[in-house]
N, C-alpha and C positions, 0 to 999 in steps of 0.2 A: 761741968764734966771735962775731965782732962783728956785732950786729944794728942798728947805727946806720944809719938810712936815708940814702940819698944825696939830693942836692938834687933830682934828677929824680923820685925816689920821693915826696919830700915835696910837690913841685909836683903830681904825679899826685893825691895825696890832696886837695890844695886844689882842684884843678880839678874832680875828680869830685864832691867834696862840694858845691861851688857848683852844679854841674849838677843833682845829686840834689835839693838844697833848692829849686832853681828850677823844675824840670820834673817831678819825681816826687812829692815830698812833697804838693803840693796835691791830687793825685788818688788818693793811696794808699788812703785810707779808702773813697772812693767805689767804686773798682774792686773792692775787697775785698768790700764789702757787696753789690754787684750781680753778683759773679762775672763781671766783664767783662774780657776780654782787652784790654790797653792798646795796641791796634793803632796809635794815633796817636803812641805813644812810640818805635816802632821807627825811623822816619826820624831822630829826634833823637839816638837812641843811635848811629846810623850816622854822622851828621854830626860827632859828637864822637869817632869812631873807637873806640867801646867794644866792638865785636864782634870785634876782632882785635888786642887789646892786645899779646900776647906774640909776635906773628908779624912777620916782616920787612916793612919798608916796601915793598920791591920786590914783595911778594906781596899788597899792599893793607892790611897791618896797621899798627900804630902803632910797631913796632920797639922796644918796651919789654921788660922782663924779667918773670919770673913773680911776683916779689915785688910789682912795680907792679900786676900783674894782680890779685893777692890783695887789695891795698889798694883797688883799684877795686871789686871785688866787695863788700868790707867796707863801703865808703862807700855804695854803692847799697843794700845790705841794711839799712843803718842807718835808712833811711826807707821802703824798699819791697822786701821780700824777694821778692815776685812778680817784679819786674823783674829782680832779680839772678839768678833761676833761668832766666829766658829767655836772659840773656847767658851764664850759666855752662854750661848744657847745650850751647848752640850752640858755644861756644869750647872748653871743656875736653874735651868728649867728641867731638862730630861733627867739628868742624874739626881738632882735634888728631889724630884718627884718619886723616883724609884727608891732612893735611900730613905726618904721620910715615910713613904706609904706602902712600900713593898713588903710582902710576906718574907719570912726568913728564907724560904726557898728562892724567891725572886731575887732577894739581895745576894744570896750565894751565887746565883746564876749570872747576874749582870753587873753588880756594883764593882767588883775588882777589875773586870775587863774594861769598864768605862772609866773608872777613876785613874787607872794606870795609862789610859789612852790606847790600849790595845784595840778597842772598838770605839766608834763614834756614834753619838745618839742625837736624835732630833725630837722636837716637841711639836705636835700637830694638833692645834686647836682651831685656827682660823679657817673659815669656809667662804665660798663666794658670797653667800648671803648672811654670814655670821662673822663680823669683824669685831667692832666694839661691843655689839649686842651678841655675846656668846650664847645666849639662850636660844638664838635662832638656828642652832645646829640642825642640820638635816641628815647627817650621817647616822646610820643605825647599826646596832650590833644586837641581833635577836638571838636569844638562847634557844637552841633546837637540838634535841638528842645529845645533850651534854656538850655541845659546842656553840660558840657565838659565831654568827654569820655576819660579817662586817661588809657594809655597802656605803658608798658615798665618796666624797672628795674633800681634799684640804688644799689650801693655797698659801703662798708666801712662806713655805717651809724651809727654813735655813738648813743647808747641808742635805736636802732631801735626796739628791742623787748620789750621795756619798756615805750616808749613815748606815750603820748595821742594825740599829735598834731605834724604835720610835715609840714615844708615848702618845697615843692616839685617843681622842675623845669622841664619843658617839652616844646616841640615845639608846639605852637598853629598854626604855619604855617610852614609845613615841606619843603617849597621851598628852595633848597640848596643855591640859589642865595641870600637869605636873611641873611644867616649866623646866627650870634648871635641875630640879630633883630627879628628872628622868635621864640625866647625863651621867655616864660612867667613863672611866679611864681604862686603857688597855696597854699592855706591852706587846708591840708587834715587831716581828723580825723582818728584815728585808729579804726579798726573794720568795716569799710565800706566793703560791698560785693565786692569781687574781689581783695582786698588789703591784702597781706600776707607778713610776715617777716620770712626769713630763719633763720637757726641756727647761733649763733654768731661765728665769726672767733676765732681761737686760735692763739694768737699773741706772738711775741717775748717780747714785753713790753706792758705796760698798760693792763695786762692780765685780770684784773677784769672788765675793761670797756667793755660793750657790743658793738660789732661792727658787724652789720648784713647786709644782702641783703634784699632789699624791692622789691616786685613784684606787678605790677598793671595789672589786666586783666579786661578791660571794667569797670573800676571804674567810677561810675557816680558822678560828682561833680556839685553842683548848680552853676549858673553863678556868684554868689557873692562869690564863693571860690577863684576867681581870686584876686591875691595880686598885687596892683598897676594896671597898664594898660597892655593890650596885647603888647608883644614885649619888655617889660621893664625888663624881668627876668634876663638877663645877667647883666644889670646895677645894679639891686638890689643885685645880688650875689656878684659882685665885690665890691660894697659899704660895705656890711656887712663883707666881707672877710678882709677888712682893719681893722675893729674892732676886728675880730677874730685873726688877726696876732698879735695884741697887747696882746691879751689874751694868745696866745701860747708863745710869748716872756716872759710873766710873769710866765707861767708854767715852761719854761726852766730855768729861774732865780731861781725859787723855788727848782727845782730838783737839780741844782748845789749847792744851799745853803745847802740843806740837805746833799749832798755828802761832801762838805767842812766841815760842822759841825762834821760829822762822822770821817773825816780824822784828824781833830784837836784833837778830843777826843782820837782816837787810837794812835796818835803820842805822847800824854801825858802818855798813859797807857802802851804801848808796850815797853818792855825793851830788848835791845840788846847791846852786848859789855859793859854790866854793867850800862847802863843809858837809859832813855827814848829816843826813836828814834827821838823825837822832838828836841833833843839837837844837832842832826846831821845837818850840814849846807845843805846837799843835800835835806833833808826833809823840812827844813825851807824855802829854795828857792822855792820848789814846792808849798808849802802853800802860799807863797807870790804871786806867779804867778796866782794861782787859785783865790785868793782874788781879785787881780787887775782885772782879766778878768771878774769876777762876778760883781764888782762894775761898770765897764764900761757898761756891759749889762743892769744892773739895771737902770742906768741913761738914756740909750737909750730908754728903755721901758717906764719909767716915762715921758720922754719928749713926746713920741708919745701919751700917754694917756692924758697928759696935753693939747696938741694941740686939741685932741678930745673934751676935756672939754670946750675949747675956741670956738668950732665950726669952727675951721680952717681945711684946707686940711691937712691930715696926712698920705697919702698913702706912700710917700717915707720914712717918719720917721718910719712908721709901718714896712716897708720892711727892713730898717736899723736894727731895733730892733730885728725882728724875725730872720734875717740872722745871725747876730752876736750872739744873745743869744742862738740860736739852736746849732751852732757850739761850742760855749763856754760850753754849758751844756755837750755835748759829751766829750769835752776835759777835763773838770774839773772832771767829773765822772770817766773818764779813769785814771786820775792822782790819784784820791782817791783810786782806786783799787790798783794802783802801791804802794802807801804808805802802804796799808794793806798787800801787798805781797800775798802769797798764800791764806791767809784768805779772802782777798777781792774777790777771785774767787769762793767763796762758798756762798750758800744761807743763811749762818749763820750771815752774815753781810749785812747791808742795801745798801752798795755801789754797790753791784752786781745788785740789782733791779734798782738803779738809773741809772746805765750804760745802761741797757736795755730800760728803760723808756725814756732816753734822746734822743735816736736816732730818734724817730718819730717827735720830734720838728723840725727836719731838713726836714721833708717830708710833713706832712699834712698842710692844709690851705695855700698851696703854697710852693713848694720845694725851696731849696736854690737857684736853678737855676732861678726859677720864680722871687724870690726877687732880684736877680742880674739884671734880665730883667727890672723890675720896676725901679730900681735905675739908671741903665745906660741909659734907655730911657729918664728919667727926665734930666739927665745930658746933653744929646745930643739934647734935644728938642729945 
């Protein structure tokens, strides 16, 4: 399979890299240190059409492909992983779900505003007792007198305090015998009576990305808030999580690229024993291993995105990409710190932040263990 990038894809890389260096890099360390959500960045992302890259122009998007989207997430992550997860969750999960499974009316009501960045969206699946085991959902949405009454809570919701629209999963039929077939998806707007968001979590990495708890107490939803059909929620969640895993793989690639760039720069500038440490074979071999791992992860990611563009199944390829890229990002960021020595252990150098940010790519949108389940089941099927 030919992975030579098209002129449009190369131009996307150039444009997004220039935007990221100009608008994101100068504030990346500050928002991380202060756990501050970069609210001022959202209009700039919207102006550059970065919230709807793979969606058609007639729906407010940029009309590009998923490989271009992966490239954009990679370039944003290279300087600020926090900003990339704001874009990725909005685009790969929430908007993807509404665009693929929404009714014509729902798409008219939401897609253009979301793809253009006029509104921000979140994806609300995880619960206190339902992480990897999504079937353990306890939230309910019971149909009564033509309305769904939503009760329950969600945790670890990216942008939860800032989003306008949420794709929320809940059991419409709580019969335990139904399992995942009792779960449905809903489009829920912020500000509805009974819907509240708790304070954002203080996290090891992605510190500036808002991650909050959502609480629903007798929230009344119109019947047409149902996304897809009753009982299709789990199918919708698993489908868009495939797309999300490609986005997270791209994020991991970007974090690793930023760490490698910093390590190369430091190896050229840091002098020990009378010469730059980049002249030492030990450092050279570390850089070579980092670069090789990074290129392998990038190709796995682009392959999965390419299959998505072709409309083919890409669940296994997405799992390959996320599993390898997540582990690679942690490994490469760790080696970047080693090259920096004691300096790498301080907040004065960006590799410390890259190391903290990289770890979550092995956890969210399906842990490493979940990716291994997906891959091994396909092999044994």
